[in-house]
C-alpha positions, -999 to 999 in steps of 0.1 A, spaced: -464 771 190 -483 765 222 -469 764 257 -473 726 260 -455 719 228 -426 742 238 -424 724 272 -424 690 255 -396 700 231 -376 716 259 -380 685 281 -368 663 252 -337 685 248 -329 683 285 -333 645 286 -307 641 259 -281 662 277 -288 651 313 -264 622 312 -235 640 294 -203 645 313 -178 673 307 -153 649 292 -179 636 267 -189 672 259 -153 681 251 -149 651 228 -182 658 210 -173 695 205 -137 687 193 -150 663 167 -180 683 155 -167 719 157 -154 720 122 -184 703 105 -213 717 125 -202 748 145 -238 758 152 -246 725 167 -219 727 194 -225 763 206 -249 750 232 -224 726 246 -196 751 247 -217 776 266 -233 750 289 -200 736 301 -180 767 298 -153 750 277 -119 766 272 -98 768 240 -71 748 257 -94 719 265 -107 717 229 -72 719 214 -60 691 237 -89 670 227 -79 673 190 -99 702 176 -81 722 149 -67 756 158 -87 774 130 -120 759 142 -113 769 178 -104 804 168 -137 805 148 -157 802 180 -133 821 203 -161 845 213 -179 817 231 -148 803 249 -135 813 283 
């Protein structure tokens, strides 16, 4: 893949996340962590989410412990 295509894809990814608040990120991660754990890894590391935040938002204990290496 060429440099221009990589930049275009990267810019598209950043545009999607630029308007996302921390509260919205916690809600998305809590709802998707069990179904698509690979999809939420980026949000967990980007916002530095904690296990406590995810558990309070409604994520299951088992799902949170499954990604405990990424959590603060």
